[in-house]
N, C-alpha and C positions, 0 to 999 in steps of 0.2 A: 121760336121761343120755347125753351124747355120748361116743363112743369115739375120734374123730379129727377133724381140722379139715375134712375133706370133709363129714362129717355136719353140722357147723355151717354150712358153705356151703350145703348142701342145704336146711337149715331156713330160712336167710335168703332163698333164692330162692323159697320157698313163701309168703313174706309180702311186705310192702312193702319196697322197696329204699331204704335211706337214701342221703344225699348226703354227700360228703367234701370238705373243704377242706384243702389242704396248704400250709404256710408254708415258703417258700424251697425250692421243688420242683426246682431244678436239680441233681438227683442221679440217676445212672444206674440203680442197682439199685432205687431207689424208683419211678422212672418205669416200669421194667419191671413192677414189682408192680402199680401202679395201672392200667396198660394192660390187664392181665389181669382185675383186679377190676372195672373198668368194664364189662366184657362179661358179668360173672356176678353180682356182688352189689351194685353201685352204681347208683343212679338218676341221679346227677349227680356231676360232678367239677370242682372249681375249683383251679387251680394258681396260686400266687402266688410271684412272684420275678422275676428278670431274664429277660424274655421271650426274648431272643436266645439265652441259654444253654439255656433249656428247649427251645426249638425245635431248637437244634443237636443236643442229645441225642436228641430224638425222631427227627430225620432220620438221624443217625449209626447209631442202633440199629434203624432201620426200625420204629418203634413205631406202632401204630394207637391213637390216643387219641380217636377219634371226635369228638364234639361237646364235648369238655372245654373249659371256659372258662379262658383264661390272663389273669391280671391282672398287668400289668407294673409291679412295684414293686422298684426296685433298692436297697433299704435293708432289712436284716434286721429291725430293730426295727419299722419301719412295716409290713413284710410280716406279722409276727406279730400286730400289733395289728389289722390288717385281717382276718386269718383268724379271730381271736377274735370280732370284731364281726359277721362273717357267721354264726357259730354263734348268737350272741345274738339276731340278727335273724331267725333261722329260715331263712336261705338255705342253710345246711349243717347236717347233723345231728351231725357229729362232726369232729374236727380231728386232723391229723397233723403232727409236726415233720419238716422236711426237713433240708437242709444248713445248719443254724444252731446256734449255741451253745445248750445247754439253758437256761442262765441267762437269755438274751434271750427265748427262747420262753416260759419259765415266768413271766417278769416280766409278760408280757401276759395270761397265764392267770389269775394271782392278783391282778391289779389290783382293788382294792376296789369301784370303781364301774363299770369297763368289762370286768371279767374274767368267769370262769366258776365262781367259788367259791360254795359253799353252806354254809359253816361247818364242813365236815368236813376232816379231814387228807387231803392228797393223798399217795398212795403208789403205788408201782409193784408190779404183780402180773404175774409171768411164768407162762404156761401152757405146760407141756411135755408132749410125747408121746414117750416113750422105749420102744424095742422091748423092753427088759428089764423094764419095769414094766407092770402089768396095766390101768392106767387113766391118765387125765390126772393130772399132778402139778403143783400150783401152788406157786410160790416167791415170798415177799414178806419184806422189801423189799430188793431188791438194786440199786436205782437212784435212790432219792430221799431217804429219811429216813436220815441218816448214822448217828446213834447214839441210837436211840429209848429213852426211859425207859419205865417201866411203863405210864404213861397212854397214851403214843403207841403202845405195842405193843397196847394194848386197841383203839385206833382202827384200827390196821393190820389186826387180826383182823376187826373189823367190816366193813371194806372187802372183805377177802378172802372173808368169808362171803357178802356181797352178790353178789359175782361167782360164787362156787361155786354158790349157790342158783339163780342165773339159768341156769347150765349144767346144772341138773337134778341136782346132787349132793345126796344125802340118805341118811343124815346127813352133815354136813360134819365130817371128821376132821382135826383140826389138831395138828401135831407141833411143839413148841417145841424148836428145835435147840440143842444144847449139846455140850460135849466129853465129858460123862459123864452117867450116869443118876442120880447121887446129888447132893443139894444140898450145895454147898460155899460157905461165906460168902466165900471168896476168888475165887469165880467168879460174878460178877453174873448171867451168863446163866442159871445153874442156879437162882438165887434167884428171878429174874423168872419163869422157866418154871413153877416150883412154884406161885407166887402166881397166875399166869395160869390154871393148871389149876383152882385153887380158885375163882377169879373166874368162870370159865366155867360151873361147876356151878350157880352162883346166877343168873348173867346170862342164860344160855341154857337152854331146856328140853333135858334130856339126850338126848332122842330126835332133836333137830334138829342140834345142834352138840356135838361131843366134843373137848375140848382135853386134851392130855396132854404132860407134860414134867417135868423135862428128859429129852430123848432124844438119844442120839448118832445120827449119820447111818446107821450100819449097822442100828440098830433101826428107824429110820423106814421104811426100804425093804425090810427082810427079816424075815419072821416067824421064819425059822430062826435068825437071829442073836439074836432076842429069846428064843427057846426055849433056846438054848445058854447065854445069860446069866441065864436064870431070871426074865426080866422079863415080867410079865403086864400087857398093855395092849391095849385095843380099837383103838388107833391104830397100834401097831407093825406094820410090814409092810403096812399098808393105809391110809397117810396120803393125804389129798387135798391138804392144804396144809402147806408147811414154813414156819414163822415163823423167819426168821433173826435172830440176836441183834443184828446190826449190818450196815451196808451192805457192808463188806469181805467178810464171810462169805457173804451172800446173792449178791453179785456173783460171787465165786469159784466157789461151788457151781453157779450157773446157767451160767456160761461153761464150766465143766468138763463139764457135762451136754451142752452144745451142741457143743463142739469136740472132746471126747474120747468122749462117749457118743452123739454123732450125734443128739441130740434135735431133733425138730421143735419150734418154739417160736412163741409169740405174746406180745407185751407190751402191757399196757394200764395207764393211770394211772386209778385209781379215786378218788372223792371229789369230783369236780366235777359240774356239771349235765349234762355230756355226756362221752362216751368221749374219751379223749386217748391218741394213739399216740405213744410216744417210743421209737423203735428206735435201735439202735446203727449207726454208720457201717459197722461190719464185718459186720452182718447180711446174710445172703443175700437175694436177691429173694423166695425162697420163704418165709422167715420173716417178711419184711415183708408179703408177701401174707397169711400166716396172721394177722398182727396186724390188717390191714385187715378181714379176714373176721370176726375176733372183735369188732372195733369196730362193724361193721355189725349184728351180732347184738345187741350191747348197746344200740345206738342204737334198735333196734326195741322194746326193752323198758324203756328208762329214762325215757320220756316227754319232753315238751317242755322244753328248757333254760330258756326264758324263764319258763314257769310254775313250774318248780322253784325258780328264783332268787327269784321273787315270793313264793312260799310261805315261803322262808327269811327274806326281809327282813321279813315280817309277824310273825315269831316274836320 
């Protein structure tokens, strides 16, 4: 079980180093991050986008990108399609979005014949390291699934569990976030949370995954708050994953953690045949580097994208 992003980086360096392709790479903080990652956790780097803009940033920032390959494509849609095709062909192990609209990037990812889909729901999982919390805290979904219904929340949990288990978390404790701890029919988040708790008891072995909810934010992160409120929960104060009821809540909690709580973070999209990095334009180069590091670790453990898609298509 990892305690920080440096430990993940150390683990990656001890194994084979994956290769990364970036779609629309002409972005300063991103190029700073990949220049560091290339020296530590990457075996190869492919940058796709306007070659002159990419080289201008490299020169202006005095970045050393070694033998990184630059593919000159000055069209966002074509750049994203090319990046996805390189992952499918095995020329890159995972993919990162650069300075391009998320909708354009994801259109290439989810293409039924040329994309990276495996039949699973795509969702965003943020991994946070906060000084005031005793371990990694994962948040999902604050970036992709706008208003998940009960079935989508089940799929989001499954993706989060896959990531948590790869990070060595055992058991995985999942807190279903709501505004209060009691079920209220006028508050759908509480209804879904209670149903997910019951579903988890039958879907997962209790010793591997524990789902509880509804839980308010104070209970999720504080055992003392749970004691004061008289709430008995294996998850309260010791959660590994926070399941947000909707994208607004997940996005707000995550950004508050980063900008007010000074959390280190990494973001990954789960559900495809390869890790997908979707960082925000406002993310620091350090958090983008953390995301790349997390992506390299997952690429080491997720297997070949082509084989994964072939297995899915046979089903």
